[in-house]
C-alpha positions as CSV (number, residue, x, y, z in Angstrom):
1,M,-44.6,42.7,-31.8
2,A,-45.3,39.8,-34.3
3,R,-42.5,38.9,-36.8
4,S,-44.9,39.4,-39.7
5,E,-45.3,43.2,-38.9
6,L,-41.5,43.8,-39.5
7,I,-40.5,45.5,-42.7
8,S,-37.6,44.1,-44.7
9,L,-35.4,46.3,-46.9
10,T,-32.0,46.5,-48.4
11,G,-29.8,49.5,-48.3
12,E,-26.3,50.8,-48.6
13,V,-24.0,51.7,-45.6
14,M,-23.0,55.4,-45.9
15,T,-20.9,56.1,-42.8
16,R,-20.0,54.4,-39.6
17,L,-21.1,56.5,-36.6
18,D,-20.2,54.4,-33.6
19,E,-19.0,50.9,-32.9
20,R,-22.3,49.3,-33.9
21,L,-24.2,52.2,-35.4
22,Y,-24.3,53.0,-39.1
23,K,-26.0,55.5,-41.4
24,V,-27.8,53.5,-44.1
25,L,-29.2,54.9,-47.3
26,L,-32.3,53.2,-48.8
27,P,-33.1,52.9,-52.5
28,N,-35.8,55.4,-52.2
29,G,-33.3,58.1,-51.0
30,H,-34.2,58.1,-47.2
31,E,-31.4,57.9,-44.7
32,L,-31.8,55.8,-41.4
33,L,-29.7,54.6,-38.5
34,G,-28.9,51.0,-38.5
35,H,-27.6,48.9,-35.7
36,L,-25.9,45.6,-35.9
37,G,-27.9,42.6,-35.0
38,E,-26.5,39.8,-32.8
39,K,-25.5,37.5,-35.7
40,V,-23.7,40.4,-37.6
41,K,-21.6,41.6,-34.7
42,R,-18.9,39.1,-35.6
43,D,-18.7,40.3,-39.2
44,S,-18.7,44.1,-38.3
45,T,-15.3,44.5,-40.1
46,R,-17.2,43.7,-43.3
47,C,-19.8,46.4,-42.7
48,L,-17.9,49.3,-44.5
49,P,-19.2,52.3,-46.4
50,G,-20.6,51.2,-49.8
51,V,-21.6,47.7,-48.7
52,R,-25.2,46.6,-49.2
53,V,-27.0,45.3,-46.2
54,S,-30.4,43.7,-45.4
55,L,-32.4,45.6,-42.7
56,E,-35.5,45.0,-40.5
57,L,-37.7,48.0,-39.5
58,T,-40.7,48.2,-37.1
59,P,-43.7,50.1,-38.3
60,R,-43.5,52.1,-35.0
61,D,-40.0,53.8,-35.8
62,L,-39.1,54.0,-39.4
63,S,-36.0,56.0,-38.7
64,R,-34.0,53.1,-37.1
65,G,-33.4,49.6,-38.2
66,R,-31.6,46.3,-37.4
67,I,-28.8,45.2,-39.8
68,L,-29.5,41.5,-40.3
69,K,-26.6,40.6,-42.8
70,V,-24.1,42.0,-45.2
71,L,-24.9,41.4,-48.8
72,E,-22.1,40.6,-51.2
């Protein structure tokens, strides 16, 4: 899939479900599952409930996304 087809969004972490899996709330009210990307794995301790994150979604599956970075 081409990089230009990815959808970039921001959201807020609601809960931590697993070691690298989080429930994220989007500004439009939808909830999705977000997993940590490779560069964010080191900063997983900063990925707490209430923190805003930057996400990438594919048009194929809008219920899952990759967390790219933790926004301050």
